[in-house]
N, C-alpha and C positions, 0 to 999 in steps of 0.2 A: 907810618901809614896815613898823614893827615894830607896828602896829597892826592890820594882817595876819592872818592864820593861814593859813599855808602848808598845812595840811591841807582848809581849807575852799576852796581857791586850786585846789587839785589836785584836788581833787573839781568845784570847776568847772569846770572843764576840760576834764574824762572827761565830765562834759554833756554841754558843749557841741559835741564834737566824736561823740560816740554820738548825738547827736540830727541830727547832719549824718549818721553813718552809718545808720543804721537804716531813712531812705529810701528808699537803692538798692537792698539787700540785696533787701527787702522788696516795692519793684518789679520788682526782678529776679526774685523766683520767681516772682507772678505773669504778668509780661511772656511770660517762658519759658513758661510752662503755655499759656497764650493762643495764643502763636504755635503753639506746637506741635498745639493744637486747629485752627487754621485751617489749615495745614500737611494736616494728615488728612484736613480737611475740603474740600480743594480737591483732593488727591487721589483720594474718593474721589467727586468728583462734576465732577472736572475743569471744575468753573468759577471764569470768570478773578475773578472779586468775590472768592473770598477769596484770591486771591494779591495782589492790590490793598492788601488792607489787611495781609494778610503782610509787604509788602515797604516797608509805608508806618510801621511798628511794629519793621520791625527795627532801622532805622536810631536809631530813640529808644533802642531795648533796647541796644545796641550803647554809649552815650554812658551812658545810667545804669549799666551793667554794669561800663562801665570806671571810673568814680567810687566804685564801692561797691568795687571793687578798692583803690584809692587811697585812701581813707578808714582800710578794713580795717587797709591795714596802720602806716599809724600806731597806732591805738588798740594794736598788738600793742608798738611802741617803745614809747607810753606809760607802759602797764600793767608795764613794765621801768625805766624811767626813776623817775617819781611815787611807786609803789607794789612798791618792791623786796621789802621784807619779805612781802608777801603773796601774792610770784612764790616767794620762796623757801620761804614755810612747804606752799602750795596748787599746789607744781611739781611733786612727783611725779605729784599724781593730775590738776591743768588742763593739763600739759603733754601730758603721750600721748595725750586728750580732742581739743587744740586740733594734736596733731599729726596723726592721724587723719584730723582733717577737713580738712589740706592734701594730706594722701595721696590722700585717697578722692576726696572733692567739689572740691575746687580743679584735682587734675590731672585728671581727669575734665573738668571744664569748657573747661580750660585745651587740651585733648585736639582737642575737638570745634565749639569758637567758631569757630575760622579757618573749618572749614566751615560750619559754619554763617550767618557773614556775607558769606562770598565766593564757596562752591562752588556755587551755585547752577546757572550753567550749568558748571562742570568736575567736575561728579559726578551720577550719575546719582541722580533723581528719591526713590529709596527708601533711595538711603543717605546722601542729603540730608537729608529725615525723621527717620531713625537716628542724623543729628548732632543735629538738633534736638530728638528727645525724652531724647540723651542731659547736653546743655545741662542740659535743664529739672531732670532726675533730680538732676544736679551739685546746681542750685541747693536742690533741696529738701534732698538729703546735709549741706551746707551749714548748712542749719537745724537739721537733726537734730543733729550734731555741735558744734554750736555754745548751742541752749536748755539742751543736756545741761550742758552749764559752766554756764554761769547758772542752772539748774534745781539744780544741784550745792549753787551757793551759798545759793542760796533754804534748800533741804532738804537740807542734805548725809547721806546714809548711804552704809556700803559701808568706811569710813575708819578706820585707826588714827593712833598715830601711833610716830614712830618714835626714838631715841636723840638726835637735836637738835631734834625737837620739830615735824617738819614732819606734814602730814596724808601718811598712807599708805593703797595699795587694800590693802583687806584680800577684798572682792565686787565683782569690776570688771560682773559685772550692776547690783547694786543702785547702785553709785556711776553707773552712764550711766541707769540706770532709775529713777533718785531720784525717793523720791513724788509729784513735782510736776512731773517732765516731762510724763508724757502729757497733762495740761489744758493744760500750759502749750508744747507743739508743736502740737496742734489749734487751739489760739488766736490762733498768732502767727500758722502757714499760712495760716487762714482768712482771719487779719483783711491777711493782703499778698493774697490772692486780692479781699478787697474795697476794698482800697485802688487794685487795679490798677482793678477792674470800674468805680471811680467815677471815676479819671482817663481812662478809653478812655471811659465815654459821656460827661463833659463836655467831652470835646476833641469828641467824634462830635458833641453836641447846639451846641457851639457852630456849627458845618459846617452843621447843619439850619436854628439862625435866620439863616446868612448865604444858604444855599439860598433862602429866602423873597424876600429882599429879590433874587436872583439871576434867580429864577424857576427853575429848574434844576435837575432831581433830581439828588442826588447818593445811588447805590444805597449805593458803601461806606461813608459816614457814617450811613446806614441801618441798613444791619448791625452794623457797630460801636456803635448804641445799641440793638438790638434786643438784642444780646449782654449789654450789660453791662445792659440792665434783668432779663435772665434770671438772671443772676447774682446781682443787687441783692436780689428776687423771691423766691429759692430757696437762698441764700448769710449774705446776713443775721439771716434768724431761727435758721436752724442757731449763727450764731456767739452769738444768746443765748443758747443753751442750751448753748453750750459753754460760755461764759463763767458761768454760774450753778455748773456742776459746779466751773469753776478756783475760785468763791467759798468751795465748801464746801470743797474741797482746802485751800485758804485759811487761813480759819476754823478748820479742825483743826490747820494743823502753823504757823500766822502769826495767833496771831491778833491781837494788838497792830496789825498790817498793818490789820485788817477792822475793828476800832475804830475807827484813824483814816482811814477810809473811809469806814466811819456817822458819823461827829463823835461816836461813842460813850463821852461821858466815863464815865458810869457804869452800873456790872454793874446789867440791868434784865432783869426780864420784860414779854413785849409792846412790843419798842425799834420807834419811830415810824420810817419810810421819809422821810430828810431831802431833799425836792428843794432846800431851799438855805437858805443860812444863812453866818453870819462863826463860824469855830470862833474858842475866846475860851478859849490857853491858861490864861491867871494863876487865873479864874473856873471853869474846865473847865467851860464850857457853850458849849452853840453859842449865837449870840446871832441872833435877828431870825429863827425860825428855822418852814420851812414845810414840813411833812409829813404824812404818812399814816400815822396810829396801825396800828401790830402791824406794818404791812406789811415793816419789816426784819426782826422775827423771823421772820413767815410764809417770803421770801423765804431767808432761811438757816439756820435748823432745820424749815421744811413742820408748823412750830407758831407759829398766832399767838400765842401766852400762851409761847412759848419763853423760853431764857434766851439772851442774849449778852452775853460778857465784856465790860467795858469800861476804859477805858484809867487807872482807877484801880487796876487789879490790878497795876499796873508801875509802877516807879521813872519817874521822868520820866526819869533819864539812859537809860533804857532804850525809852524813846520813840520814836516816827518824828515829822518834822515833819510834824504834822495837819492843818496846812492846806495844805501843799501835795500831799499825798494827797489831801486832802477833794476839793479844787478838779478837781485833773486827772482822779479817777476821776469826775468831776459832766460835767467834759466829753465823755470817753468814751464816757458810758453815753447822753449828750443825742445825741451824735454818731450811736451806734449807731439808737437808736430813730427820728434820723434818714431813716435810711438802709433800716430797714425798712418806713415809713409811705409812701417815697418806690418800692421794691420793687411794695407793695400798688399801686398807683394807676398804674405800670406798668400790674402787667395788670390793673385796670380799664378803664386808657384802647388795649389794644391787646384788649379786648372788643368794645369800642365801635369799635372801627376804624382812632381816633385818636391813634394812638401817634407820630406824627413830623408829623404838625400842632397838635398842643398846642404853647403858646408856654410855657406856665405851665412846664410839666416839663420844658423846653429849659433856661427858665431857670434854674429849681431845679435841673439836670444842673449846668448851668455855675461854679455857685455851691460845688457841693459838688464839683468835681470834686478838689480837694486836702484832701476831709475826714476823706480816712483814712489822709492821711499825719498829721495833727492829732491823729487818732485815736489812733493807733499810737505816737506820740511821748509824748500822753498818757499812755495804759497801760502805756508804760516808766519812768514817774517815777512811777509808781503802783509799780508791782515792782522798783524800784529805789531810790527814797525811802522807800518803807513798809519795806524792808528793812534800814535804819537803826535803833542806831547800828552795824550789825554790813557784815562784807565775807563771811564764810562767816556765815550766821547761826546765833545765840549760841552762836560758837565764836569770834569772833574780829573783835575791833573795829576799826571803820574807822582810830582814833585811834593803835590795834598796827599799820597796815598799808604806815604809808607809810613814803617813802624819807625820810633825813637830809637832806633840803635846806633851804634861806634861802631866805626867800619872795621877796625880789628875781628869784630863780633863777625860783619857780614863775610869779611874776608877770609876768615879759620871755617867757617860753613863751608862757604863758596870750595876753598883747597879740598874741604873734607870733603864734601858731595862729589867732588872730580876721580878723585883717587878711589872711593866705594866703589861709582858706579862705575868705572873702569874695571870694574875688578870683579866685580857681580855681575854685571850685564854682558863685559867684554864674555866670563866664562858662559854663559847663560848663549851667547850668541855662536862660541866657540863649539859649542857643544851641537846646536841648532845645525851648523856646517856641517857637522860630521855625521845629522841625520839626514842629510839631505844627500851625501856625498853615498848610504849605500845607493845600490843597483834599486829601483821600483819592481816589486813583485818578491823580494829575495828575502825584506824584514820581516815577514809571516812564516816562512821557510823558518829560518833562524832561530825567531821564536820557539817553533813547535819539537825543532832539535833541540835547542837548549832546556827547554819542559823534559824532555824525555829523556835527557841524558839526568838530567841534576833532580828526577822527579824521586820520590820517597820508592819504598819499594810496594810491588804493588803486591793485593791479596792472592793473585793466584801463581807467583812465584814463592810464599812462604813456604815454611815448616805445615806439614800439615794439624798439629798443636798450634800453632799462631793462625790459622786461619779459623779454626772451631773457634778458637778466643776473639778474634776479632766479629766470628762473626755472632758472639751472642753480645758484644758490642751497640 
């Protein structure tokens, strides 16, 4: 295995585990908020349809939340084993931030999750709703701290050095609220809401397509689809606006990343927006480029003749991998524009009064069910690969951050991760899909029927002498 690079293998391992992990916290954030809204509507209106939708997604949420916790713990150990130098140098700053996430967000979630999952019939309605709100708040707090950590790695601020070369905090406010943090937090949380909306909408649309075959209305599926399309119509355009602000911030602090995103090899004025092309690093151009003249300059500088810094301003060893960043950015943007189009089309159908009867939008929604997940992973590729060749941007290189591990050790653990992840999380995903295939509103009825069949003999149908003994007890 001498021809393999242990640092590259460690990066692949981290990329593989984070690609699995990021899906689950993102959906947990969105589903927790969605469950809180459903329970609030149920308490306000006392309509059972909201309770049916709540119970339908509650069990799915529990599985996704559990997989998120397990995959997150693995990543914490991986940072220590594969990236010990990074852990040592950034520990005085990143360690406390991760500790705050555990002490605040994780403890809050752990304290109220049991009440949320199992306390519907054991505590009062208001207390149960409070537990749901706390779990939702916990997921958002978790996003706050983790994104603060990652944003500091992108745009470090408020730091100094100690005698042994470690980063130490000088101003905690600047560390936590570093220059890119507000934009990245808003962008990620909005992405979580959109991912959940399209997952809910896709599941509901699938059941609406079945509804036409069964010729029986499914009011719960209609409610779910309607709420999902409202989210798409409102939040997707907002995400476009947030993404624009985030892009301007990235241009200011990480111009090499933006140059790779745009496929801009040469510094130029009036740079075109490339819709498609094949980056050619050797010739430093984009082959077969299809673009719109001057639009990239207008988007990033708000001036059609604005100057954009190209990759030619950076040494080759200081550039990110252009192809990964270029293609991933276009996947993310294409999905985002598709989400906006679906949201606007749903408004038109709602106005026409046939939102629940149009097979076309239902089929599109089913296909778009995993779109938010794909867009989130693509966005994280842009973020993480675009930061290269640094772990702490401009300060600590990736090849100076790894543990002194031999190639066979990293390769063996990578193979084990791949096998175990596909077995464990593959099983969890399959089980989640089976839960989604159950007709909305039917799961509660099935559970009630099963409990009646499997319940022990009640007091009323026992023999008289057995009743008296039970009474004494």
